[in-house]
N, CA, C and O atoms as a DFTB+ gen file, in Angstrom:
552 C
 N C O
     1  1     -21.424     -10.682       7.696
     2  2     -20.250     -10.081       8.313
     3  2     -19.037     -10.239       7.394
     4  3     -18.288      -9.291       7.157
     5  1     -18.863     -11.467       6.880
     6  2     -17.698     -11.734       6.047
     7  2     -17.808     -10.994       4.709
     8  3     -16.816     -10.464       4.209
     9  1     -19.017     -10.959       4.131
    10  2     -19.197     -10.266       2.854
    11  2     -19.026      -8.757       3.027
    12  3     -18.487      -8.089       2.145
    13  1     -19.477      -8.228       4.141
    14  2     -19.286      -6.801       4.405
    15  2     -17.817      -6.444       4.539
    16  3     -17.377      -5.405       4.046
    17  1     -17.055      -7.306       5.205
    18  2     -15.610      -7.084       5.345
    19  2     -14.928      -7.150       3.983
    20  3     -14.027      -6.360       3.702
    21  1     -15.353      -8.092       3.133
    22  2     -14.768      -8.211       1.795
    23  2     -15.081      -6.975       0.954
    24  3     -14.222      -6.502       0.209
    25  1     -16.289      -6.452       1.063
    26  2     -16.654      -5.262       0.305
    27  2     -15.846      -4.053       0.757
    28  3     -15.384      -3.268      -0.071
    29  1     -15.674      -3.901       2.056
    30  2     -14.891      -2.775       2.576
    31  2     -13.431      -2.894       2.144
    32  3     -12.817      -1.903       1.748
    33  1     -12.881      -4.087       2.218
    34  2     -11.492      -4.305       1.814
    35  2     -11.304      -4.041       0.329
    36  3     -10.322      -3.415      -0.069
    37  1     -12.234      -4.512      -0.496
    38  2     -12.108      -4.284      -1.939
    39  2     -12.253      -2.798      -2.272
    40  3     -11.589      -2.308      -3.186
    41  1     -13.097      -2.084      -1.557
    42  2     -13.244      -0.651      -1.780
    43  2     -11.965       0.101      -1.404
    44  3     -11.557       1.028      -2.104
    45  1     -11.344      -0.294      -0.316
    46  2     -10.082       0.332       0.097
    47  2      -8.988       0.060      -0.931
    48  3      -8.203       0.955      -1.245
    49  1      -8.927      -1.159      -1.456
    50  2      -7.911      -1.486      -2.456
    51  2      -8.151      -0.741      -3.763
    52  3      -7.194      -0.321      -4.413
    53  1      -9.408      -0.571      -4.158
    54  2      -9.713       0.195      -5.371
    55  2      -9.279       1.639      -5.199
    56  3      -8.699       2.221      -6.116
    57  1      -9.547       2.223      -4.052
    58  2      -9.123       3.602      -3.788
    59  2      -7.600       3.718      -3.788
    60  3      -7.057       4.714      -4.265
    61  1      -6.921       2.728      -3.267
    62  2      -5.458       2.745      -3.242
    63  2      -4.882       2.694      -4.655
    64  3      -3.933       3.416      -4.962
    65  1      -5.445       1.851      -5.516
    66  2      -4.976       1.776      -6.904
    67  2      -5.275       3.079      -7.632
    68  3      -4.439       3.574      -8.388
    69  1      -6.463       3.639      -7.410
    70  2      -6.828       4.890      -8.061
    71  2      -5.905       6.026      -7.637
    72  3      -5.454       6.799      -8.482
    73  1      -5.620       6.140      -6.350
    74  2      -4.750       7.212      -5.874
    75  2      -3.303       7.028      -6.306
    76  3      -2.588       8.013      -6.492
    77  1      -2.857       5.788      -6.469
    78  2      -1.466       5.575      -6.883
    79  2      -1.269       5.887      -8.363
    80  3      -0.144       6.170      -8.776
    81  1      -2.324       5.845      -9.171
    82  2      -2.190       6.162     -10.592
    83  2      -2.592       7.589     -10.917
    84  3      -2.458       8.013     -12.064
    85  1      -3.070       8.325      -9.964
    86  2      -3.582       9.663     -10.155
    87  2      -2.429      10.658     -10.076
    88  3      -1.652      10.623      -9.122
    89  1      -2.304      11.554     -11.074
    90  2      -1.254      12.570     -11.031
    91  2      -1.891      13.953     -11.170
    92  3      -2.869      14.122     -11.898
    93  1      -1.332      14.938     -10.468
    94  2      -1.868      16.286     -10.522
    95  2      -0.784      17.283     -10.152
    96  3       0.276      16.918      -9.643
    97  1      -1.077      18.568     -10.422
    98  2      -0.150      19.646     -10.097
    99  2      -0.808      20.626      -9.135
   100  3      -2.019      20.845      -9.172
   101  1       0.004      21.197      -8.289
   102  2      -0.433      22.237      -7.362
   103  2       0.447      23.455      -7.617
   104  3       1.672      23.383      -7.519
   105  1      -0.195      24.572      -7.944
   106  2       0.553      25.808      -8.186
   107  2       0.255      26.793      -7.070
   108  3      -0.894      26.958      -6.660
   109  1       1.304      27.447      -6.583
   110  2       1.169      28.455      -5.540
   111  2       1.802      29.747      -6.044
   112  3       2.859      29.733      -6.674
   113  1       1.136      30.865      -5.754
   114  2       1.673      32.174      -6.140
   115  2       1.918      32.975      -4.858
   116  3       1.003      33.203      -4.066
   117  1       3.154      33.391      -4.675
   118  2       3.547      34.196      -3.516
   119  2       3.828      35.619      -3.974
   120  3       4.495      35.833      -4.986
   121  1       3.329      36.568      -3.244
   122  2       3.681      37.962      -3.454
   123  2       4.475      38.388      -2.228
   124  3       3.915      38.601      -1.153
   125  1       5.761      38.508      -2.400
   126  2       6.641      38.721      -1.248
   127  2       6.744      37.415      -0.490
   128  3       7.186      36.398      -1.025
   129  1       6.333      37.458       0.749
   130  2       6.335      36.206       1.503
   131  2       4.921      35.761       1.865
   132  3       4.734      34.845       2.666
   133  1       3.926      36.418       1.264
   134  2       2.526      36.080       1.515
   135  2       1.973      35.209       0.390
   136  3       2.197      35.481      -0.790
   137  1       1.259      34.175       0.766
   138  2       0.630      33.286      -0.209
   139  2      -0.633      33.955      -0.730
   140  3      -1.533      34.286       0.042
   141  1      -0.696      34.154      -2.059
   142  2      -1.831      34.834      -2.659
   143  2      -2.856      33.836      -3.170
   144  3      -4.048      33.999      -2.909
   145  1      -2.424      32.806      -3.893
   146  2      -3.370      31.879      -4.497
   147  2      -2.764      30.493      -4.575
   148  3      -1.562      30.330      -4.786
   149  1      -3.624      29.493      -4.400
   150  2      -3.263      28.090      -4.566
   151  2      -4.257      27.497      -5.549
   152  3      -5.465      27.683      -5.403
   153  1      -3.754      26.782      -6.550
   154  2      -4.643      26.180      -7.544
   155  2      -4.213      24.745      -7.800
   156  3      -3.028      24.446      -7.946
   157  1      -5.209      23.866      -7.851
   158  2      -4.982      22.471      -8.195
   159  2      -5.608      22.253      -9.564
   160  3      -6.747      22.663      -9.786
   161  1      -4.901      21.627     -10.474
   162  2      -5.333      21.332     -11.848
   163  2      -5.442      22.570     -12.734
   164  3      -5.870      22.440     -13.881
   165  1      -5.084      23.743     -12.271
   166  2      -5.162      24.946     -13.102
   167  2      -4.012      25.877     -12.732
   168  3      -3.208      25.578     -11.849
   169  1      -3.951      27.029     -13.436
   170  2      -2.896      27.997     -13.174
   171  2      -3.326      28.929     -12.048
   172  3      -4.471      29.379     -12.008
   173  1      -2.406      29.215     -11.137
   174  2      -2.713      30.094     -10.005
   175  2      -2.819      31.537     -10.487
   176  3      -2.057      31.962     -11.355
   177  1      -3.755      32.283      -9.928
   178  2      -3.934      33.688     -10.295
   179  2      -2.791      34.509      -9.685
   180  3      -2.375      34.293      -8.547
   181  1      -2.304      35.459     -10.491
   182  2      -1.243      36.306      -9.954
   183  2      -1.865      37.524      -9.280
   184  3      -3.061      37.784      -9.413
   185  1      -1.047      38.252      -8.568
   186  2      -1.541      39.376      -7.772
   187  2      -1.630      40.666      -8.579
   188  3      -2.150      41.659      -8.070
   189  1      -1.148      40.690      -9.801
   190  2      -1.244      41.872     -10.645
   191  2      -0.134      42.875     -10.442
   192  3      -0.218      43.992     -10.953
   193  1       0.887      42.518      -9.725
   194  2       1.996      43.441      -9.470
   195  2       3.167      43.063     -10.354
   196  3       4.036      42.288      -9.953
   197  1       3.187      43.611     -11.552
   198  2       4.324      43.390     -12.437
   199  2       5.279      44.556     -12.259
   200  3       4.877      45.715     -12.364
   201  1       6.501      44.263     -11.998
   202  2       7.495      45.294     -11.674
   203  2       8.235      45.702     -12.945
   204  3       9.322      45.196     -13.224
   205  1       7.645      46.616     -13.715
   206  2       8.286      47.127     -14.927
   207  2       8.389      48.639     -14.812
   208  3       7.414      49.309     -14.471
   209  1       9.526      49.155     -15.085
   210  2       9.704      50.601     -15.124
   211  2       9.922      51.013     -16.569
   212  3      10.769      50.453     -17.265
   213  1       9.167      51.975     -17.003
   214  2       9.348      52.509     -18.347
   215  2      10.021      53.876     -18.213
   216  3       9.517      54.761     -17.521
   217  1      11.110      54.029     -18.851
   218  2      11.771      55.336     -18.841
   219  2      11.181      56.188     -19.961
   220  3      10.287      55.743     -20.680
   221  1      11.676      57.396     -20.104
   222  2      11.157      58.303     -21.132
   223  2      11.434      57.759     -22.524
   224  3      10.624      57.938     -23.434
   225  1      12.563      57.103     -22.695
   226  2      12.887      56.540     -23.995
   227  2      12.152      55.207     -24.129
   228  3      12.308      54.347     -23.262
   229  1      11.367      55.007     -25.168
   230  2      10.559      53.799     -25.343
   231  2      11.402      52.587     -25.706
   232  3      10.945      51.458     -25.523
   233  1      12.609      52.774     -26.212
   234  2      13.454      51.659     -26.631
   235  2      14.108      50.958     -25.448
   236  3      14.479      49.788     -25.541
   237  1      14.243      51.653     -24.371
   238  2      14.949      51.087     -23.226
   239  2      13.932      50.712     -22.155
   240  3      13.167      51.550     -21.675
   241  1      13.943      49.463     -21.802
   242  2      13.109      49.012     -20.690
   243  2      14.028      48.440     -19.622
   244  3      14.929      47.650     -19.903
   245  1      13.786      48.841     -18.447
   246  2      14.567      48.323     -17.345
   247  2      13.649      47.445     -16.508
   248  3      12.545      47.850     -16.144
   249  1      14.097      46.288     -16.220
   250  2      13.296      45.372     -15.417
   251  2      13.869      45.308     -14.012
   252  3      15.071      45.126     -13.817
   253  1      13.008      45.458     -13.068
   254  2      13.409      45.250     -11.691
   255  2      13.146      43.802     -11.321
   256  3      12.403      43.086     -11.992
   257  1      13.768      43.406     -10.251
   258  2      13.519      42.047      -9.759
   259  2      12.110      41.991      -9.167
   260  3      11.734      42.819      -8.337
   261  1      11.363      41.024      -9.600
   262  2       9.972      40.917      -9.172
   263  2       9.908      40.410      -7.740
   264  3      10.736      39.605      -7.312
   265  1       8.911      40.895      -7.006
   266  2       8.723      40.418      -5.633
   267  2       7.869      39.156      -5.609
   268  3       7.742      38.510      -4.569
   269  1       7.289      38.808      -6.739
   270  2       6.399      37.648      -6.824
   271  2       7.173      36.419      -7.267
   272  3       8.156      36.506      -8.003
   273  1       6.704      35.283      -6.802
   274  2       7.300      34.032      -7.277
   275  2       6.198      32.962      -7.333
   276  3       5.236      32.984      -6.565
   277  1       6.379      32.044      -8.259
   278  2       5.444      30.937      -8.436
   279  2       6.131      29.636      -8.029
   280  3       7.298      29.401      -8.346
   281  1       5.391      28.814      -7.333
   282  2       5.905      27.510      -6.916
   283  2       4.979      26.446      -7.500
   284  3       3.764      26.499      -7.311
   285  1       5.558      25.488      -8.206
   286  2       4.778      24.436      -8.855
   287  2       5.206      23.083      -8.278
   288  3       6.384      22.728      -8.289
   289  1       4.236      22.355      -7.783
   290  2       4.491      21.012      -7.244
   291  2       3.769      20.019      -8.147
   292  3       2.551      20.097      -8.309
   293  1       4.503      19.099      -8.727
   294  2       3.925      18.094      -9.620
   295  2       4.002      16.742      -8.922
   296  3       5.086      16.266      -8.586
   297  1       2.848      16.132      -8.709
   298  2       2.779      14.791      -8.123
   299  2       2.374      13.825      -9.229
   300  3       1.229      13.828      -9.681
   301  1       3.315      13.005      -9.655
   302  2       3.045      12.084     -10.756
   303  2       2.687      10.721     -10.206
   304  3       3.290      10.232      -9.252
   305  1       1.693      10.123     -10.830
   306  2       1.251       8.796     -10.432
   307  2       2.029       7.720     -11.151
   308  3       2.927       7.990     -11.948
   309  1       1.663       6.517     -10.852
   310  2       2.324       5.363     -11.433
   311  2       1.726       5.098     -12.813
   312  3       0.505       5.047     -12.962
   313  1       2.587       4.928     -13.825
   314  2       2.094       4.688     -15.176
   315  2       1.883       3.204     -15.449
   316  3       0.911       2.827     -16.103
   317  1       2.772       2.373     -14.962
   318  2       2.727       0.953     -15.284
   319  2       2.254       0.183     -14.056
   320  3       2.944       0.140     -13.037
   321  1       1.084      -0.420     -14.157
   322  2       0.538      -1.158     -13.031
   323  2       0.926      -2.622     -13.040
   324  3       1.097      -3.224     -11.981
   325  1       1.068      -3.200     -14.217
   326  2       1.364      -4.624     -14.305
   327  2       2.873      -4.834     -14.311
   328  3       3.572      -4.367     -15.209
   329  1       3.356      -5.530     -13.315
   330  2       4.775      -5.857     -13.231
   331  2       4.919      -7.308     -13.667
   332  3       4.295      -8.202     -13.097
   333  1       5.738      -7.530     -14.669
   334  2       5.879      -8.898     -15.147
   335  2       6.777      -9.696     -14.206
   336  3       7.613      -9.139     -13.495
   337  1       6.586     -10.990     -14.222
   338  2       7.337     -11.869     -13.335
   339  2       8.806     -11.941     -13.739
   340  3       9.650     -12.321     -12.928
   341  1       9.123     -11.581     -14.990
   342  2      10.520     -11.615     -15.452
   343  2      11.332     -10.449     -14.901
   344  3      12.559     -10.529     -14.851
   345  1      10.674      -9.365     -14.485
   346  2      11.397      -8.214     -13.957
   347  2      11.849      -8.424     -12.516
   348  3      12.684      -7.670     -12.016
   349  1      11.316      -9.425     -11.854
   350  2      11.674      -9.687     -10.471
   351  2      12.917     -10.568     -10.453
   352  3      12.985     -11.564     -11.173
   353  1      13.900     -10.203      -9.633
   354  2      15.124     -10.994      -9.593
   355  2      14.909     -12.275      -8.761
   356  3      13.875     -12.445      -8.115
   357  1      15.898     -13.155      -8.796
   358  2      15.767     -14.503      -8.243
   359  2      15.475     -14.538      -6.737
   360  3      14.587     -15.287      -6.329
   361  1      16.176     -13.766      -5.886
   362  2      15.834     -13.821      -4.449
   363  2      14.401     -13.376      -4.151
   364  3      13.768     -13.904      -3.238
   365  1      13.891     -12.415      -4.910
   366  2      12.504     -11.992      -4.709
   367  2      11.525     -13.088      -5.133
   368  3      10.481     -13.268      -4.507
   369  1      11.862     -13.817      -6.195
   370  2      11.007     -14.931      -6.620
   371  2      10.965     -16.010      -5.555
   372  3       9.901     -16.550      -5.250
   373  1      12.125     -16.328      -4.987
   374  2      12.189     -17.346      -3.929
   375  2      11.359     -16.905      -2.731
   376  3      10.625     -17.707      -2.152
   377  1      11.472     -15.631      -2.356
   378  2      10.699     -15.123      -1.231
   379  2       9.199     -15.208      -1.505
   380  3       8.438     -15.638      -0.638
   381  1       8.768     -14.807      -2.693
   382  2       7.344     -14.853      -3.024
   383  2       6.800     -16.274      -3.002
   384  3       5.714     -16.519      -2.478
   385  1       7.547     -17.199      -3.565
   386  2       7.087     -18.588      -3.610
   387  2       7.020     -19.180      -2.210
   388  3       6.049     -19.857      -1.873
   389  1       8.036     -18.936      -1.394
   390  2       8.012     -19.478      -0.033
   391  2       6.934     -18.819       0.818
   392  3       6.321     -19.481       1.655
   393  1       6.693     -17.523       0.616
   394  2       5.632     -16.842       1.352
   395  2       4.260     -17.397       0.978
   396  3       3.435     -17.656       1.855
   397  1       4.014     -17.577      -0.306
   398  2       2.724     -18.115      -0.737
   399  2       2.516     -19.536      -0.231
   400  3       1.410     -19.896       0.172
   401  1       3.576     -20.348      -0.249
   402  2       3.457     -21.726       0.252
   403  2       3.156     -21.728       1.749
   404  3       2.288     -22.470       2.209
   405  1       3.870     -20.901       2.507
   406  2       3.635     -20.844       3.951
   407  2       2.247     -20.286       4.257
   408  3       1.594     -20.737       5.199
   409  1       1.795     -19.321       3.480
   410  2       0.483     -18.728       3.712
   411  2      -0.638     -19.722       3.414
   412  3      -1.620     -19.776       4.155
   413  1      -0.513     -20.501       2.356
   414  2      -1.554     -21.481       2.053
   415  2      -1.538     -22.631       3.049
   416  3      -2.591     -23.181       3.371
   417  1      -0.365     -23.003       3.540
   418  2      -0.284     -24.069       4.535
   419  2      -0.816     -23.612       5.892
   420  3      -1.186     -24.440       6.726
   421  1      -0.856     -22.313       6.114
   422  2      -1.353     -21.788       7.376
   423  2      -2.838     -22.078       7.560
   424  3      -3.294     -22.308       8.680
   425  1      -3.592     -22.067       6.463
   426  2      -5.031     -22.254       6.540
   427  2      -5.489     -23.658       6.151
   428  3      -6.693     -23.912       6.105
   429  1      -4.582     -24.559       5.875
   430  2      -4.990     -25.918       5.537
   431  2      -5.194     -26.732       6.821
   432  3      -4.555     -26.484       7.843
   433  1      -6.088     -27.690       6.738
   434  2      -6.380     -28.532       7.890
   435  2      -5.272     -29.558       8.075
   436  3      -4.703     -30.045       7.098
   437  1      -4.963     -29.889       9.332
   438  2      -3.912     -30.900       9.550
   439  2      -4.407     -32.277       9.096
   440  3      -5.590     -32.602       9.194
   441  1      -3.482     -33.049       8.611
   442  2      -3.828     -34.389       8.143
   443  2      -4.068     -35.301       9.344
   444  3      -3.339     -35.257      10.335
   445  1      -5.097     -36.121       9.231
   446  2      -5.423     -37.033      10.323
   447  2      -4.477     -38.231      10.289
   448  3      -4.144     -38.753       9.225
   449  1      -4.061     -38.644      11.463
   450  2      -3.184     -39.794      11.564
   451  2      -4.034     -41.004      11.944
   452  3      -4.722     -41.001      12.965
   453  1      -3.975     -42.007      11.128
   454  2      -4.720     -43.233      11.408
   455  2      -3.802     -44.189      12.154
   456  3      -2.737     -44.565      11.664
   457  1      -4.227     -44.568      13.327
   458  2      -3.416     -45.463      14.155
   459  2      -3.941     -46.897      14.129
   460  3      -3.504     -47.729      14.924
   461  1      -4.835     -47.180      13.259
   462  2      -5.373     -48.537      13.168
   463  2      -4.505     -49.329      12.191
   464  3      -4.367     -48.980      11.019
   465  1      -3.943     -50.379      12.705
   466  2      -3.114     -51.232      11.871
   467  2      -3.880     -52.520      11.593
   468  3      -4.183     -53.271      12.520
   469  1      -4.189     -52.774      10.361
   470  2      -4.997     -53.924      10.011
   471  2      -4.186     -55.218      10.021
   472  3      -4.748     -56.300      10.190
   473  1      -2.913     -55.116       9.847
   474  2      -2.108     -56.323       9.751
   475  2      -1.769     -56.921      11.118
   476  3      -1.440     -58.104      11.211
   477  1      -1.843     -56.141      12.140
   478  2      -1.438     -56.612      13.454
   479  2      -2.662     -56.731      14.358
   480  3      -3.560     -55.890      14.322
   481  1      -2.683     -57.769      15.155
   482  2      -3.772     -57.928      16.117
   483  2      -3.433     -57.148      17.390
   484  3      -2.257     -56.961      17.699
   485  1      -4.425     -56.701      18.115
   486  2      -4.149     -55.945      19.327
   487  2      -3.543     -56.838      20.398
   488  3      -3.739     -58.053      20.367
   489  1      -2.821     -56.271      21.331
   490  2      -2.202     -57.076      22.388
   491  2      -3.262     -57.631      23.343
   492  3      -4.392     -57.146      23.414
   493  1      -2.859     -58.629      24.043
   494  2      -3.760     -59.237      25.021
   495  2      -4.025     -58.258      26.144
   496  3      -3.139     -57.522      26.578
   497  1      -5.285     -58.266      26.613
   498  2      -5.638     -57.367      27.710
   499  2      -5.225     -58.009      29.012
   500  3      -5.503     -59.180      29.269
   501  1      -4.578     -57.245      29.800
   502  2      -4.215     -57.714      31.134
   503  2      -5.217     -57.136      32.104
   504  3      -5.851     -56.119      31.826
   505  1      -5.354     -57.765      33.203
   506  2      -6.316     -57.279      34.191
   507  2      -5.810     -56.012      34.813
   508  3      -4.617     -55.840      35.058
   509  1      -6.742     -55.135      35.062
   510  2      -6.406     -53.851      35.650
   511  2      -6.245     -54.046      37.154
   512  3      -7.209     -54.387      37.839
   513  1      -5.046     -53.833      37.671
   514  2      -4.738     -54.106      39.069
   515  2      -5.455     -53.134      40.008
   516  3      -5.817     -53.513      41.122
   517  1      -5.662     -51.904      39.582
   518  2      -6.337     -50.950      40.444
   519  2      -7.785     -51.331      40.681
   520  3      -8.290     -51.195      41.795
   521  1      -8.449     -51.803      39.652
   522  2      -9.840     -52.224      39.814
   523  2      -9.897     -53.555      40.550
   524  3     -10.817     -53.795      41.332
   525  1      -8.922     -54.420      40.304
   526  2      -8.893     -55.707      40.968
   527  2      -8.790     -55.543      42.483
   528  3      -9.469     -56.242      43.235
   529  1      -7.950     -54.628      42.924
   530  2      -7.745     -54.409      44.362
   531  2      -8.623     -53.276      44.896
   532  3      -8.540     -52.924      46.073
   533  1      -9.457     -52.710      44.036
   534  2     -10.363     -51.611      44.372
   535  2      -9.620     -50.440      45.030
   536  3      -9.990     -49.977      46.109
   537  1      -8.578     -49.982      44.361
   538  2      -7.799     -48.838      44.808
   539  2      -8.085     -47.681      43.839
   540  3      -7.742     -47.741      42.658
   541  1      -8.716     -46.637      44.364
   542  2      -9.085     -45.511      43.516
   543  2      -8.477     -44.223      44.064
   544  3      -8.375     -44.037      45.277
   545  1      -8.095     -43.379      43.194
   546  2      -7.525     -42.089      43.563
   547  2      -8.639     -41.089      43.807
   548  3      -9.483     -40.855      42.942
   549  1      -8.631     -40.501      44.999
   550  2      -9.696     -39.545      45.326
   551  2      -9.143     -38.142      45.246
   552  3      -9.869     -37.177      45.484
């Protein structure tokens, strides 16, 4: 049971580290207000509607405003995984040290108190009055 829990926890942590360092792009191509194509890790296909008007004179090209637009979303992962202890400021260091101390003390066994004193003799026993008079609580 315990080993299975450890394996599941370690697998979840490995996936978390992998996803935090993973970076990718998502490209979307809209034609007007309709989504034509979505591509992850590659370029999105366009719809083939280029808005160019050619007049009779070949030297003059007039461009109209295109109805298509491309949207690019870049999700960048973490580059530096190892954070050095020198980059952490003093209050964070104090918090980490006190947290670790409290956490380790949480699972430690309490110290046993020995009440046996070797230097002193025990007191004299007095007679128990309840047994002497045979008075018992029922």
